[in-house]
C-alpha positions in Angstrom: 64.8 108.8 3.3 63.2 110.1 0.6 64.7 107.4 -1.9 63.3 105.4 0.6 60.3 106.9 0.5 59.7 107.0 -2.9 61.2 103.3 -3.9 59.9 101.0 -1.0 56.1 100.7 -0.4 55.7 100.1 3.0 57.6 103.5 3.8 55.7 105.4 1.5 52.6 103.7 2.9 54.1 104.7 6.7 55.1 108.2 5.8 51.6 109.3 4.3 49.6 107.3 6.9 52.0 109.8 9.7 51.8 112.7 7.6 47.6 112.6 7.2 47.6 112.0 11.2 50.1 114.6 11.7 48.0 117.2 10.5 44.4 116.1 12.9 45.4 118.6 15.9 45.8 121.4 13.5 42.1 120.1 11.6 40.8 119.7 15.7 41.8 123.1 16.4 40.3 124.9 13.4 36.8 123.1 13.8 37.0 123.6 17.6 37.7 127.4 17.0 34.6 127.8 14.4 32.2 126.2 16.3 33.1 127.7 19.3 33.7 124.2 21.2 36.2 123.1 23.3 39.5 121.5 21.3 38.9 118.0 23.4 35.2 118.0 22.0 36.2 118.5 18.5 39.3 116.2 18.7 37.1 113.0 20.2 34.0 113.9 17.7 33.2 110.6 15.8 33.1 112.5 12.8 36.7 113.4 12.8 37.9 110.7 13.7 36.2 108.6 11.1 37.1 111.4 8.5 41.0 111.1 9.6 41.3 107.6 9.4 39.3 107.1 5.7 41.6 109.6 4.4 45.0 108.2 6.3 44.4 104.7 5.0 43.4 105.7 1.8 46.0 107.9 1.3 48.8 105.2 2.5 46.9 102.7 0.3 47.3 105.2 -2.7 51.1 105.4 -1.9 51.8 102.2 -1.5 50.5 101.5 -5.1 52.3 104.2 -6.3 55.4 103.2 -5.0 54.6 99.5 -5.7 53.9 99.9 -9.1 56.6 102.9 -9.9 59.2 100.9 -10.6 
């Protein structure tokens, strides 16, 4: 599977997109404990969603290009 991720640009993009969103609950939990708000408020704040949406697209595109041009 890791071989597919390293050499297929589409697999690489999807893998890193999902990997970025896997960290979302942890980041929302940390933000909620630091700010003293509920987990739901932290997870559904527009700021958190925008940051993770932008970060996941950027990481997916970077990994797509890296896998595409690594041959």
